[in-house]
DOGU-583752 format. One record per residue (C-alpha): residue in one letter; x, y, z; residue number from 1. Coordinates in steps of 0.25 Angstrom, whole numbers. Layout:
residuo  east  north  up  num
A  X  Y  Z  NUM
...
end
This chain:
residuo  east  north  up  num
X  40  -197  72  1
X  25  -201  72  2
X  24  -198  87  3
X  31  -185  85  4
X  21  -181  74  5
X  9  -185  83  6
X  15  -177  94  7
X  17  -165  86  8
X  3  -166  80  9
X  -3  -167  94  10
X  5  -155  98  11
X  0  -147  87  12
X  -15  -151  91  13
X  -12  -147  105  14
X  -6  -134  101  15
X  -19  -130  94  16
X  -28  -135  105  17
X  -19  -127  115  18
X  -21  -114  107  19
X  -36  -116  107  20
X  -36  -119  122  21
X  -28  -106  124  22
X  -38  -98  116  23
X  -49  -104  124  24
X  -42  -102  137  25
X  -40  -87  134  26
X  -55  -85  131  27
X  -58  -92  144  28
X  -48  -83  151  29
X  -55  -71  146  30
X  -68  -75  151  31
X  -63  -79  165  32
X  -56  -65  165  33
X  -68  -58  162  34
X  -76  -66  172  35
X  -66  -64  183  36
X  -65  -49  181  37
X  -80  -48  183  38
X  -78  -53  197  39
X  -77  -44  209  40
X  -62  -42  212  41
X  -63  -49  226  42
X  -69  -62  220  43
X  -59  -63  208  44
X  -50  -75  208  45
X  -36  -72  214  46
X  -24  -80  216  47
X  -20  -90  222  48
X  -35  -94  225  49
X  -39  -93  211  50
X  -33  -91  197  51
X  -29  -76  193  52
X  -37  -68  184  53
X  -35  -73  170  54
X  -28  -63  161  55
X  -23  -65  147  56
X  -10  -60  144  57
X  -10  -48  134  58
X  -5  -51  120  59
X  9  -47  117  60
X  17  -45  104  61
X  23  -58  98  62
X  38  -60  100  63
X  46  -61  87  64
X  58  -69  84  65
X  70  -66  74  66
X  69  -75  62  67
X  83  -81  65  68
X  79  -86  79  69
X  67  -93  73  70
X  76  -99  62  71
X  86  -104  72  72
X  75  -111  80  73
X  69  -117  68  74
X  82  -122  63  75
X  86  -128  77  76
X  72  -135  78  77
X  73  -141  64  78
X  87  -146  66  79
X  82  -153  79  80
X  70  -159  71  81
X  60  -152  80  82
X  52  -145  68  83
X  40  -152  63  84
X  41  -153  47  85
X  33  -144  38  86
X  20  -151  35  87
X  20  -161  47  88
X  6  -162  52  89
X  11  -160  66  90
X  18  -147  63  91
X  13  -133  67  92
X  15  -125  55  93
X  22  -111  55  94
X  16  -101  46  95
X  25  -89  42  96
X  21  -75  37  97
X  30  -63  36  98
X  30  -48  33  99
X  37  -35  34  100
X  25  -30  42  101
X  29  -16  40  102
X  18  -7  45  103
X  10  -19  48  104
X  -4  -18  43  105
X  -17  -26  41  106
X  -12  -33  29  107
X  0  -38  37  108
X  -9  -42  49  109
X  -19  -49  39  110
X  -7  -57  33  111
X  -3  -62  47  112
X  -17  -65  51  113
X  -19  -74  38  114
X  -6  -81  40  115
X  -10  -84  55  116
X  -23  -90  50  117
X  -15  -99  40  118
X  -6  -103  52  119
X  -18  -106  61  120
X  -24  -115  49  121
X  -12  -124  50  122
X  -10  -123  65  123
X  2  -116  63  124
X  10  -104  69  125
X  11  -90  62  126
X  25  -85  60  127
X  26  -70  56  128
X  39  -65  50  129
X  43  -50  50  130
X  54  -45  40  131
X  65  -36  45  132
X  67  -21  41  133
X  79  -26  32  134
X  71  -37  25  135
X  59  -28  22  136
X  69  -17  17  137
X  75  -27  8  138
X  62  -32  2  139
X  52  -22  3  140
X  58  -8  7  141
X  59  -1  20  142
X  49  -5  31  143
X  42  7  38  144
X  42  -1  52  145
X  55  -7  57  146
X  57  -21  62  147
X  53  -18  77  148
X  40  -11  73  149
X  36  -22  63  150
X  38  -33  72  151
X  30  -26  84  152
X  18  -26  75  153
X  19  -40  70  154
X  22  -45  84  155
X  8  -40  88  156
X  0  -47  77  157
X  -9  -58  84  158
X  -7  -68  73  159
X  8  -69  74  160
X  13  -82  81  161
X  28  -81  78  162
X  35  -68  74  163
X  48  -68  67  164
X  57  -56  63  165
X  67  -54  52  166
X  61  -64  42  167
X  65  -64  27  168
X  56  -57  17  169
X  56  -70  9  170
X  49  -82  15  171
X  58  -93  8  172
X  57  -108  11  173
X  70  -108  19  174
X  65  -97  28  175
X  51  -103  31  176
X  59  -116  34  177
X  68  -108  44  178
X  56  -103  52  179
X  49  -117  51  180
X  37  -110  43  181
X  28  -119  35  182
X  23  -108  26  183
X  22  -93  25  184
X  10  -84  22  185
X  10  -71  13  186
X  -1  -62  7  187
X  -4  -64  -8  188
X  5  -52  -11  189
X  18  -60  -11  190
X  31  -52  -6  191
X  42  -50  -16  192
X  57  -50  -12  193
X  67  -39  -15  194
X  71  -47  -27  195
X  57  -48  -33  196
X  55  -62  -29  197
X  43  -68  -22  198
X  46  -69  -7  199
X  38  -81  -5  200
X  41  -89  -18  201
X  48  -100  -11  202
X  36  -102  -1  203
X  26  -102  -12  204
X  34  -112  -20  205
X  34  -121  -8  206
X  20  -119  -4  207
X  24  -113  9  208
X  16  -100  8  209
X  1  -96  10  210
X  -4  -84  4  211
X  -14  -75  11  212
X  -23  -63  7  213
X  -15  -50  7  214
X  -23  -39  14  215
X  -28  -29  3  216
X  -26  -14  4  217
X  -14  -14  14  218
X  1  -16  13  219
X  13  -10  19  220
X  16  -4  6  221
X  2  2  6  222
X  4  8  20  223
X  17  14  16  224
X  10  20  4  225
X  0  26  13  226
X  11  32  22  227
X  18  37  10  228
X  5  44  6  229
X  4  50  20  230
X  18  55  20  231
X  16  63  7  232
X  4  70  12  233
X  3  82  22  234
X  7  73  34  235
X  13  80  46  236
X  25  71  45  237
X  27  74  30  238
X  35  85  24  239
X  26  96  17  240
X  33  93  4  241
X  27  79  4  242
X  13  83  4  243
X  10  78  -10  244
X  1  65  -11  245
X  8  52  -12  246
X  7  47  -27  247
X  12  34  -34  248
X  8  20  -35  249
X  5  19  -20  250
X  -6  10  -17  251
X  -11  19  -6  252
X  -9  32  -14  253
X  -23  36  -9  254
X  -19  34  5  255
X  -32  26  7  256
X  -31  12  14  257
X  -36  1  4  258
X  -38  -9  15  259
X  -51  -17  14  260
X  -56  -21  28  261
X  -67  -31  30  262
X  -74  -36  42  263
X  -69  -50  39  264
X  -55  -46  40  265
X  -57  -38  53  266
X  -63  -51  59  267
X  -50  -59  55  268
X  -42  -49  63  269
X  -51  -47  75  270
X  -48  -55  88  271
X  -63  -57  89  272
X  -61  -55  104  273
X  -70  -45  113  274
X  -67  -41  127  275
X  -74  -47  139  276
X  -81  -37  148  277
X  -70  -39  159  278
X  -58  -37  150  279
X  -50  -25  151  280
X  -52  -18  137  281
X  -41  -8  132  282
X  -43  2  121  283
X  -33  9  113  284
X  -36  17  100  285
X  -29  24  89  286
X  -27  24  74  287
X  -16  13  74  288
X  -12  17  60  289
X  -1  8  55  290
X  0  -1  66  291
X  14  0  72  292
X  23  -4  84  293
X  18  7  93  294
X  3  3  91  295
X  7  -12  94  296
X  14  -8  107  297
X  2  1  111  298
X  -8  -10  108  299
X  -1  -21  116  300
X  1  -11  128  301
X  -14  -8  127  302
X  -18  -22  127  303
X  -10  -25  139  304
X  -18  -16  147  305
X  -31  -25  146  306
X  -37  -37  140  307
X  -43  -32  127  308
X  -38  -21  118  309
X  -47  -13  109  310
X  -40  -4  99  311
X  -48  8  94  312
X  -44  11  79  313
X  -48  25  75  314
X  -55  26  61  315
X  -48  32  49  316
X  -55  45  51  317
X  -49  47  65  318
X  -35  42  60  319
X  -36  52  48  320
X  -34  63  58  321
X  -19  60  59  322
X  -17  66  45  323
X  -19  64  30  324
X  -19  49  25  325
X  -21  44  39  326
X  -24  33  43  327
X  -14  26  35  328
X  -22  13  38  329
X  -37  12  38  330
X  -45  9  50  331
X  -47  -6  47  332
X  -32  -8  43  333
X  -28  -2  57  334
X  -39  -11  64  335
X  -34  -24  58  336
X  -20  -21  61  337
X  -24  -19  76  338
X  -32  -32  76  339
X  -20  -39  72  340
X  -13  -37  85  341
X  -13  -46  96  342
X  -15  -35  106  343
X  -28  -30  100  344
X  -41  -36  103  345
X  -50  -28  95  346
X  -51  -14  88  347
X  -62  -3  87  348
X  -63  1  73  349
X  -64  16  72  350
X  -63  19  86  351
X  -67  33  91  352
X  -55  42  94  353
X  -61  47  106  354
X  -62  36  117  355
X  -76  38  123  356
X  -82  32  136  357
X  -92  24  127  358
X  -80  17  120  359
X  -74  14  133  360
X  -87  8  139  361
X  -91  1  126  362
X  -78  -6  124  363
X  -76  -8  139  364
X  -62  -1  138  365
X  -55  0  151  366
X  -41  5  146  367
X  -38  15  135  368
X  -24  16  130  369
X  -20  28  122  370
X  -18  27  107  371
X  -4  24  102  372
X  -7  33  91  373
X  -8  45  100  374
X  5  54  99  375
X  15  51  110  376
X  16  61  121  377
X  3  68  118  378
X  -8  71  128  379
X  -20  61  129  380
X  -30  64  118  381
X  -43  69  122  382
X  -50  57  115  383
X  -45  48  127  384
X  -53  58  137  385
X  -63  47  142  386
X  -52  36  144  387
X  -44  46  152  388
X  -56  50  160  389
X  -59  36  163  390
X  -44  33  166  391
X  -43  22  155  392
X  -32  29  146  393
X  -18  23  147  394
X  -6  28  139  395
X  3  19  131  396
X  17  16  136  397
X  30  12  129  398
X  24  10  114  399
X  33  12  102  400
X  34  27  97  401
X  31  24  83  402
X  19  31  77  403
X  12  33  63  404
X  19  46  62  405
X  32  39  64  406
X  28  29  53  407
X  25  40  43  408
X  38  47  47  409
X  45  34  42  410
X  38  35  29  411
X  41  50  27  412
X  56  48  31  413
X  58  36  21  414
X  47  40  11  415
X  56  38  -2  416
X  60  24  3  417
X  45  20  6  418
X  40  26  -7  419
X  51  18  -15  420
X  46  5  -7  421
X  32  8  -10  422
X  34  10  -24  423
X  39  -4  -26  424
X  29  -11  -16  425
X  17  -4  -22  426
X  20  -9  -36  427
X  20  -23  -30  428
X  7  -21  -22  429
X  0  -15  -34  430
X  4  -26  -43  431
X  -1  -36  -32  432
X  -15  -29  -31  433
X  -17  -27  -46  434
X  -11  -40  -52  435
X  -9  -50  -41  436
X  -19  -49  -31  437
X  -30  -60  -31  438
X  -41  -64  -21  439
X  -36  -72  -9  440
X  -45  -75  3  441
X  -41  -69  16  442
X  -39  -79  28  443
end
Protein backbone atom coordinates (compact mmCIF):
# COMPACT_ATOMS: atom_id res chain seq x y z
CA UNK A 1 0.00 0.00 0.00
CA UNK A 2 2.92 2.32 0.72
CA UNK A 3 4.19 1.80 -2.84
CA UNK A 4 0.70 2.51 -4.21
CA UNK A 5 0.42 5.70 -2.17
CA UNK A 6 3.83 6.84 -3.40
CA UNK A 7 2.88 6.16 -7.01
CA UNK A 8 -0.43 7.98 -6.67
CA UNK A 9 1.34 10.93 -5.08
CA UNK A 10 3.86 10.96 -7.90
CA UNK A 11 1.04 10.75 -10.44
CA UNK A 12 -0.56 13.83 -8.87
CA UNK A 13 2.73 15.74 -9.09
CA UNK A 14 3.18 14.76 -12.73
CA UNK A 15 -0.39 15.78 -13.55
CA UNK A 16 0.23 19.24 -12.11
CA UNK A 17 3.53 19.52 -13.99
CA UNK A 18 1.88 18.34 -17.22
CA UNK A 19 -0.81 21.01 -16.88
CA UNK A 20 1.84 23.71 -16.48
CA UNK A 21 3.82 22.37 -19.44
CA UNK A 22 0.69 22.30 -21.57
CA UNK A 23 0.04 25.96 -20.80
CA UNK A 24 3.63 26.85 -21.67
CA UNK A 25 3.39 24.77 -24.87
CA UNK A 26 0.27 26.67 -25.95
CA UNK A 27 2.04 30.00 -25.33
CA UNK A 28 5.02 28.86 -27.42
CA UNK A 29 2.68 27.60 -30.15
CA UNK A 30 1.11 31.05 -30.38
CA UNK A 31 4.53 32.66 -30.75
CA UNK A 32 5.57 30.14 -33.43
CA UNK A 33 2.30 30.63 -35.29
CA UNK A 34 2.76 34.40 -35.23
CA UNK A 35 6.34 34.16 -36.54
CA UNK A 36 5.51 31.62 -39.27
CA UNK A 37 2.63 33.75 -40.57
CA UNK A 38 5.05 36.62 -41.09
CA UNK A 39 7.12 34.52 -43.49
CA UNK A 40 6.50 34.74 -47.24
CA UNK A 41 4.14 31.99 -48.38
CA UNK A 42 6.85 30.20 -50.41
CA UNK A 43 9.22 30.01 -47.43
CA UNK A 44 6.80 28.73 -44.82
CA UNK A 45 7.47 25.20 -43.53
CA UNK A 46 5.32 22.60 -45.24
CA UNK A 47 4.92 18.86 -44.77
CA UNK A 48 6.61 16.45 -45.06
CA UNK A 49 9.83 18.47 -45.10
CA UNK A 50 8.89 20.41 -41.97
CA UNK A 51 6.19 20.51 -39.34
CA UNK A 52 2.82 21.90 -40.31
CA UNK A 53 1.81 25.35 -39.14
CA UNK A 54 0.84 25.11 -35.50
CA UNK A 55 -2.80 25.98 -34.85
CA UNK A 56 -4.57 25.59 -31.57
CA UNK A 57 -8.00 23.97 -31.74
CA UNK A 58 -10.83 26.43 -31.02
CA UNK A 59 -12.53 26.03 -27.64
CA UNK A 60 -15.65 23.89 -27.50
CA UNK A 61 -18.51 23.57 -24.99
CA UNK A 62 -17.99 21.05 -22.21
CA UNK A 63 -19.68 17.68 -22.70
CA UNK A 64 -22.18 16.87 -19.94
CA UNK A 65 -23.08 13.52 -18.41
CA UNK A 66 -26.21 12.36 -16.64
CA UNK A 67 -25.91 11.93 -12.89
CA UNK A 68 -26.89 8.25 -13.04
CA UNK A 69 -23.98 7.48 -15.37
CA UNK A 70 -21.44 9.10 -13.06
CA UNK A 71 -22.91 7.43 -9.99
CA UNK A 72 -22.71 4.02 -11.66
CA UNK A 73 -19.06 4.59 -12.58
CA UNK A 74 -18.16 5.74 -9.07
CA UNK A 75 -19.96 2.77 -7.50
CA UNK A 76 -18.12 0.34 -9.78
CA UNK A 77 -14.74 1.89 -9.03
CA UNK A 78 -15.48 1.92 -5.30
CA UNK A 79 -16.45 -1.77 -5.37
CA UNK A 80 -13.22 -2.56 -7.22
CA UNK A 81 -11.15 -0.65 -4.66
CA UNK A 82 -9.97 1.83 -7.28
CA UNK A 83 -10.99 5.04 -5.51
CA UNK A 84 -8.43 6.85 -3.37
CA UNK A 85 -10.04 7.50 0.07
CA UNK A 86 -11.08 11.02 1.08
CA UNK A 87 -8.25 12.77 2.92
CA UNK A 88 -5.50 10.60 1.46
CA UNK A 89 -2.49 12.79 0.52
CA UNK A 90 -2.31 11.15 -2.90
CA UNK A 91 -5.95 11.86 -3.73
CA UNK A 92 -6.97 14.42 -6.36
CA UNK A 93 -9.95 16.12 -4.69
CA UNK A 94 -13.27 16.58 -6.44
CA UNK A 95 -15.02 19.84 -5.59
CA UNK A 96 -18.75 20.16 -6.29
CA UNK A 97 -20.89 23.22 -6.97
CA UNK A 98 -24.44 23.15 -8.28
CA UNK A 99 -27.32 25.36 -9.26
CA UNK A 100 -30.40 25.92 -11.35
CA UNK A 101 -28.44 28.41 -13.47
CA UNK A 102 -31.71 29.81 -14.81
CA UNK A 103 -31.03 32.86 -17.00
CA UNK A 104 -27.39 32.42 -16.00
CA UNK A 105 -25.96 35.73 -14.79
CA UNK A 106 -22.80 37.23 -13.31
CA UNK A 107 -23.66 35.95 -9.83
CA UNK A 108 -23.81 32.38 -11.11
CA UNK A 109 -20.60 32.81 -13.08
CA UNK A 110 -18.84 34.32 -10.08
CA UNK A 111 -19.87 31.41 -7.86
CA UNK A 112 -18.44 28.93 -10.36
CA UNK A 113 -15.27 31.02 -10.67
CA UNK A 114 -14.73 31.06 -6.90
CA UNK A 115 -15.46 27.33 -6.68
CA UNK A 116 -12.83 26.72 -9.37
CA UNK A 117 -10.29 28.71 -7.33
CA UNK A 118 -11.01 26.51 -4.30
CA UNK A 119 -10.58 23.41 -6.46
CA UNK A 120 -7.28 24.74 -7.83
CA UNK A 121 -6.03 25.47 -4.30
CA UNK A 122 -6.24 21.77 -3.44
CA UNK A 123 -5.12 20.55 -6.87
CA UNK A 124 -8.60 19.27 -7.57
CA UNK A 125 -11.29 19.02 -10.22
CA UNK A 126 -14.39 21.23 -10.30
CA UNK A 127 -17.60 19.28 -10.86
CA UNK A 128 -20.64 21.42 -11.71
CA UNK A 129 -24.14 20.05 -11.26
CA UNK A 130 -27.24 21.38 -13.04
CA UNK A 131 -30.73 20.71 -11.64
CA UNK A 132 -33.56 19.53 -13.90
CA UNK A 133 -36.72 21.50 -14.67
CA UNK A 134 -38.70 19.17 -12.42
CA UNK A 135 -36.28 19.60 -9.50
CA UNK A 136 -36.37 23.39 -9.83
CA UNK A 137 -40.15 23.45 -10.03
CA UNK A 138 -40.43 21.35 -6.88
CA UNK A 139 -38.07 23.51 -4.83
CA UNK A 140 -38.09 27.06 -6.23
CA UNK A 141 -40.88 27.44 -8.75
CA UNK A 142 -40.98 27.40 -12.55
CA UNK A 143 -37.72 28.06 -14.40
CA UNK A 144 -37.69 30.48 -17.34
CA UNK A 145 -35.17 28.45 -19.35
CA UNK A 146 -35.55 24.72 -19.98
CA UNK A 147 -32.99 21.95 -19.37
CA UNK A 148 -31.36 22.19 -22.80
CA UNK A 149 -31.09 25.97 -22.70
CA UNK A 150 -29.56 26.06 -19.21
CA UNK A 151 -27.09 23.25 -19.91
CA UNK A 152 -25.85 24.96 -23.07
CA UNK A 153 -24.80 28.08 -21.16
CA UNK A 154 -23.18 26.21 -18.26
CA UNK A 155 -21.28 24.01 -20.73
CA UNK A 156 -19.71 27.15 -22.20
CA UNK A 157 -18.22 28.35 -18.88
CA UNK A 158 -14.42 28.30 -18.90
CA UNK A 159 -14.06 27.23 -15.25
CA UNK A 160 -16.06 23.98 -15.57
CA UNK A 161 -14.00 20.76 -15.48
CA UNK A 162 -16.87 18.25 -15.36
CA UNK A 163 -20.57 18.84 -15.97
CA UNK A 164 -23.37 16.73 -14.47
CA UNK A 165 -27.08 16.99 -15.21
CA UNK A 166 -30.14 16.06 -13.12
CA UNK A 167 -28.50 16.61 -9.75
CA UNK A 168 -30.62 16.90 -6.58
CA UNK A 169 -31.43 20.25 -4.98
CA UNK A 170 -30.02 19.03 -1.65
CA UNK A 171 -26.33 18.19 -1.52
CA UNK A 172 -26.62 15.42 1.08
CA UNK A 173 -23.65 13.37 2.24
CA UNK A 174 -24.83 10.19 0.45
CA UNK A 175 -25.11 12.23 -2.75
CA UNK A 176 -21.62 13.75 -2.39
CA UNK A 177 -20.24 10.26 -1.76
CA UNK A 178 -22.09 8.91 -4.81
CA UNK A 179 -20.18 11.26 -7.14
CA UNK A 180 -16.92 10.95 -5.16
CA UNK A 181 -16.96 14.62 -4.16
CA UNK A 182 -14.78 15.72 -1.24
CA UNK A 183 -16.78 18.86 -0.48
CA UNK A 184 -19.27 21.25 -2.01
CA UNK A 185 -19.30 25.02 -2.46
CA UNK A 186 -22.14 27.52 -2.09
CA UNK A 187 -22.69 31.23 -1.67
CA UNK A 188 -23.36 32.69 1.77
CA UNK A 189 -27.11 32.77 0.99
CA UNK A 190 -27.79 29.10 1.68
CA UNK A 191 -30.59 27.45 -0.33
CA UNK A 192 -33.78 26.22 1.35
CA UNK A 193 -35.57 23.02 0.35
CA UNK A 194 -39.27 22.90 -0.47
CA UNK A 195 -39.96 21.73 3.11
CA UNK A 196 -38.16 24.75 4.56
CA UNK A 197 -34.99 22.92 5.64
CA UNK A 198 -31.41 23.91 4.84
CA UNK A 199 -30.36 22.18 1.61
CA UNK A 200 -26.77 21.99 2.87
CA UNK A 201 -27.37 21.09 6.54
CA UNK A 202 -25.67 17.69 6.29
CA UNK A 203 -22.64 19.06 4.45
CA UNK A 204 -22.29 21.82 7.06
CA UNK A 205 -22.47 19.39 9.98
CA UNK A 206 -19.82 17.17 8.37
CA UNK A 207 -17.49 20.05 7.49
CA UNK A 208 -17.85 19.25 3.79
CA UNK A 209 -18.89 22.66 2.51
CA UNK A 210 -16.99 25.85 1.80
CA UNK A 211 -18.83 29.17 1.64
CA UNK A 212 -17.99 31.84 -0.94
CA UNK A 213 -19.18 35.41 -1.27
CA UNK A 214 -22.55 35.88 -2.96
CA UNK A 215 -22.40 38.44 -5.75
CA UNK A 216 -24.34 41.48 -4.62
CA UNK A 217 -27.14 43.09 -6.56
CA UNK A 218 -28.00 40.24 -8.90
CA UNK A 219 -30.00 37.01 -8.70
CA UNK A 220 -32.43 35.09 -10.87
CA UNK A 221 -35.26 36.37 -8.66
CA UNK A 222 -34.01 39.90 -9.23
CA UNK A 223 -33.85 39.43 -13.01
CA UNK A 224 -37.33 37.88 -13.11
CA UNK A 225 -38.44 40.97 -11.18
CA UNK A 226 -36.92 43.24 -13.80
CA UNK A 227 -38.70 41.25 -16.53
CA UNK A 228 -42.01 41.43 -14.66
CA UNK A 229 -41.59 45.19 -14.48
CA UNK A 230 -40.92 45.27 -18.21
CA UNK A 231 -44.03 43.20 -19.00
CA UNK A 232 -46.24 45.59 -17.05
CA UNK A 233 -44.96 48.61 -18.97
CA UNK A 234 -45.86 49.74 -22.51
CA UNK A 235 -43.84 47.00 -24.15
CA UNK A 236 -44.79 45.93 -27.71
CA UNK A 237 -45.32 42.36 -26.49
CA UNK A 238 -47.49 43.29 -23.50
CA UNK A 239 -51.22 43.94 -23.62
CA UNK A 240 -52.31 47.58 -23.33
CA UNK A 241 -54.22 46.77 -20.14
CA UNK A 242 -50.92 45.80 -18.48
CA UNK A 243 -49.38 49.26 -18.76
CA UNK A 244 -49.59 50.00 -15.02
CA UNK A 245 -46.24 50.05 -13.22
CA UNK A 246 -45.18 46.90 -11.42
CA UNK A 247 -45.50 47.42 -7.67
CA UNK A 248 -44.95 45.30 -4.60
CA UNK A 249 -42.04 43.86 -2.67
CA UNK A 250 -39.94 43.38 -5.79
CA UNK A 251 -36.27 44.04 -5.16
CA UNK A 252 -36.04 45.53 -8.64
CA UNK A 253 -39.26 47.54 -8.50
CA UNK A 254 -37.22 50.49 -9.77
CA UNK A 255 -36.09 48.49 -12.79
CA UNK A 256 -32.54 49.67 -12.17
CA UNK A 257 -29.69 47.20 -11.80
CA UNK A 258 -28.14 47.22 -8.33
CA UNK A 259 -25.02 45.36 -9.43
CA UNK A 260 -21.76 46.84 -8.09
CA UNK A 261 -18.94 46.37 -10.63
CA UNK A 262 -15.30 46.86 -9.68
CA UNK A 263 -12.14 46.80 -11.78
CA UNK A 264 -10.81 44.05 -9.49
CA UNK A 265 -13.71 41.77 -10.43
CA UNK A 266 -13.29 42.52 -14.12
CA UNK A 267 -9.66 41.41 -13.83
CA UNK A 268 -10.68 38.13 -12.19
CA UNK A 269 -12.97 37.33 -15.11
CA UNK A 270 -10.58 38.46 -17.83
CA UNK A 271 -8.42 35.96 -19.71
CA UNK A 272 -5.52 38.42 -19.61
CA UNK A 273 -4.72 37.48 -23.20
CA UNK A 274 -4.13 39.86 -26.09
CA UNK A 275 -3.97 38.87 -29.76
CA UNK A 276 -0.63 38.66 -31.55
CA UNK A 277 -0.13 40.66 -34.72
CA UNK A 278 -0.48 37.51 -36.84
CA UNK A 279 -3.58 36.03 -35.21
CA UNK A 280 -6.88 36.22 -37.06
CA UNK A 281 -9.07 38.50 -34.96
CA UNK A 282 -12.84 38.01 -35.15
CA UNK A 283 -15.32 40.64 -34.00
CA UNK A 284 -18.97 40.24 -33.05
CA UNK A 285 -21.06 42.83 -31.25
CA UNK A 286 -24.46 43.30 -29.70
CA UNK A 287 -26.32 43.85 -26.45
CA UNK A 288 -26.14 40.25 -25.17
CA UNK A 289 -28.88 41.10 -22.69
CA UNK A 290 -29.71 37.95 -20.67
CA UNK A 291 -27.14 35.53 -22.05
CA UNK A 292 -28.89 32.57 -23.66
CA UNK A 293 -28.26 29.48 -25.81
CA UNK A 294 -28.57 31.49 -29.02
CA UNK A 295 -25.82 33.87 -27.90
CA UNK A 296 -23.58 30.97 -26.85
CA UNK A 297 -23.95 29.12 -30.15
CA UNK A 298 -23.26 32.32 -32.10
CA UNK A 299 -20.17 33.13 -30.05
CA UNK A 300 -18.67 29.66 -30.51
CA UNK A 301 -19.36 29.87 -34.25
CA UNK A 302 -17.66 33.26 -34.39
CA UNK A 303 -14.65 31.99 -32.44
CA UNK A 304 -14.19 29.10 -34.88
CA UNK A 305 -13.65 31.63 -37.67
CA UNK A 306 -10.33 32.83 -36.24
CA UNK A 307 -7.79 32.72 -33.43
CA UNK A 308 -9.06 35.48 -31.14
CA UNK A 309 -12.60 36.69 -30.45
CA UNK A 310 -13.38 40.26 -29.47
CA UNK A 311 -16.97 40.83 -28.37
CA UNK A 312 -18.26 44.39 -28.58
CA UNK A 313 -20.82 45.08 -25.84
CA UNK A 314 -23.14 48.00 -26.53
CA UNK A 315 -23.58 50.45 -23.68
CA UNK A 316 -26.81 50.86 -21.74
CA UNK A 317 -27.87 53.96 -23.70
CA UNK A 318 -27.60 52.10 -27.01
CA UNK A 319 -29.38 49.04 -25.57
CA UNK A 320 -32.17 51.24 -24.16
CA UNK A 321 -33.36 51.95 -27.71
CA UNK A 322 -35.08 48.55 -27.66
CA UNK A 323 -37.78 50.01 -25.42
CA UNK A 324 -38.73 50.92 -21.84
CA UNK A 325 -36.70 49.25 -19.07
CA UNK A 326 -34.01 48.01 -21.45
CA UNK A 327 -31.43 46.74 -21.00
CA UNK A 328 -32.49 44.20 -18.39
CA UNK A 329 -28.86 43.79 -17.32
CA UNK A 330 -26.30 46.59 -17.11
CA UNK A 331 -23.23 46.90 -19.31
CA UNK A 332 -20.89 45.45 -16.69
CA UNK A 333 -23.23 42.56 -15.86
CA UNK A 334 -23.36 41.65 -19.53
CA UNK A 335 -19.58 42.00 -19.95
CA UNK A 336 -18.80 39.69 -17.01
CA UNK A 337 -21.17 37.05 -18.37
CA UNK A 338 -19.40 37.13 -21.73
CA UNK A 339 -15.93 37.00 -20.16
CA UNK A 340 -16.97 33.79 -18.37
CA UNK A 341 -17.25 31.88 -21.63
CA UNK A 342 -14.38 29.78 -22.97
CA UNK A 343 -14.94 31.07 -26.51
CA UNK A 344 -14.58 34.77 -25.61
CA UNK A 345 -11.05 36.15 -25.43
CA UNK A 346 -11.89 39.76 -24.59
CA UNK A 347 -14.71 42.31 -24.67
CA UNK A 348 -14.92 45.95 -25.72
CA UNK A 349 -16.98 47.83 -23.16
CA UNK A 350 -19.41 50.31 -24.66
CA UNK A 351 -18.54 49.31 -28.21
CA UNK A 352 -19.85 51.70 -30.88
CA UNK A 353 -22.96 50.41 -32.65
CA UNK A 354 -21.54 51.52 -36.00
CA UNK A 355 -18.46 49.49 -36.98
CA UNK A 356 -15.96 52.01 -38.34
CA UNK A 357 -12.80 51.62 -40.37
CA UNK A 358 -10.86 52.94 -37.38
CA UNK A 359 -12.25 50.21 -35.10
CA UNK A 360 -11.35 47.51 -37.62
CA UNK A 361 -7.83 48.89 -38.05
CA UNK A 362 -7.20 49.58 -34.35
CA UNK A 363 -8.19 46.07 -33.27
CA UNK A 364 -6.67 44.37 -36.35
CA UNK A 365 -10.04 42.77 -37.11
CA UNK A 366 -10.07 40.49 -40.14
CA UNK A 367 -13.58 39.02 -39.75
CA UNK A 368 -16.84 40.59 -38.57
CA UNK A 369 -19.73 38.31 -37.64
CA UNK A 370 -23.24 39.71 -37.66
CA UNK A 371 -24.79 40.15 -34.23
CA UNK A 372 -27.05 37.39 -32.89
CA UNK A 373 -29.23 40.19 -31.48
CA UNK A 374 -30.23 41.31 -35.00
CA UNK A 375 -33.75 40.12 -35.89
CA UNK A 376 -33.59 37.02 -38.07
CA UNK A 377 -34.29 37.47 -41.77
CA UNK A 378 -33.88 41.25 -41.82
CA UNK A 379 -31.50 43.03 -44.25
CA UNK A 380 -27.98 43.83 -43.08
CA UNK A 381 -28.18 47.01 -40.96
CA UNK A 382 -26.43 50.14 -42.19
CA UNK A 383 -24.06 50.03 -39.21
CA UNK A 384 -22.17 47.18 -40.92
CA UNK A 385 -21.54 49.30 -44.03
CA UNK A 386 -17.75 49.48 -43.70
CA UNK A 387 -17.42 45.75 -42.94
CA UNK A 388 -19.54 44.97 -46.01
CA UNK A 389 -17.46 47.34 -48.16
CA UNK A 390 -14.24 45.61 -47.08
CA UNK A 391 -15.69 42.12 -47.54
CA UNK A 392 -15.31 41.27 -43.85
CA UNK A 393 -18.94 40.62 -42.82
CA UNK A 394 -20.12 37.05 -42.30
CA UNK A 395 -23.60 35.80 -41.44
CA UNK A 396 -24.33 33.32 -38.65
CA UNK A 397 -25.55 29.82 -39.43
CA UNK A 398 -27.61 27.26 -37.50
CA UNK A 399 -27.96 29.16 -34.22
CA UNK A 400 -30.80 28.66 -31.76
CA UNK A 401 -33.83 30.85 -32.57
CA UNK A 402 -34.37 32.07 -28.99
CA UNK A 403 -34.31 35.83 -28.42
CA UNK A 404 -34.84 38.32 -25.62
CA UNK A 405 -38.35 38.94 -26.95
CA UNK A 406 -39.07 35.21 -26.70
CA UNK A 407 -37.90 35.22 -23.07
CA UNK A 408 -40.15 38.21 -22.35
CA UNK A 409 -43.01 36.34 -23.99
CA UNK A 410 -42.51 33.42 -21.59
CA UNK A 411 -42.83 35.81 -18.67
CA UNK A 412 -45.96 37.41 -20.14
CA UNK A 413 -47.61 34.06 -20.87
CA UNK A 414 -46.91 32.79 -17.35
CA UNK A 415 -46.93 36.04 -15.42
CA UNK A 416 -49.13 34.86 -12.57
CA UNK A 417 -46.86 31.86 -11.92
CA UNK A 418 -43.71 33.99 -11.94
CA UNK A 419 -45.29 36.67 -9.74
CA UNK A 420 -46.24 33.98 -7.20
CA UNK A 421 -42.72 32.54 -7.41
CA UNK A 422 -41.09 35.93 -6.90
CA UNK A 423 -43.37 36.95 -4.03
CA UNK A 424 -41.99 33.97 -2.10
CA UNK A 425 -38.37 34.25 -3.24
CA UNK A 426 -38.14 38.00 -2.70
CA UNK A 427 -39.04 37.69 0.98
CA UNK A 428 -36.16 35.27 1.43
CA UNK A 429 -33.72 37.54 -0.43
CA UNK A 430 -34.83 40.66 1.45
CA UNK A 431 -34.42 38.86 4.76
CA UNK A 432 -30.93 37.78 3.73
CA UNK A 433 -29.91 41.31 2.74
CA UNK A 434 -31.45 43.02 5.76
CA UNK A 435 -30.79 40.52 8.55
CA UNK A 436 -28.33 37.79 7.55
CA UNK A 437 -25.81 39.32 5.16
CA UNK A 438 -22.30 39.71 6.58
CA UNK A 439 -19.02 40.76 5.02
CA UNK A 440 -17.16 37.94 3.33
CA UNK A 441 -14.01 38.44 1.25
CA UNK A 442 -14.37 37.46 -2.39
CA UNK A 443 -11.94 34.95 -3.83
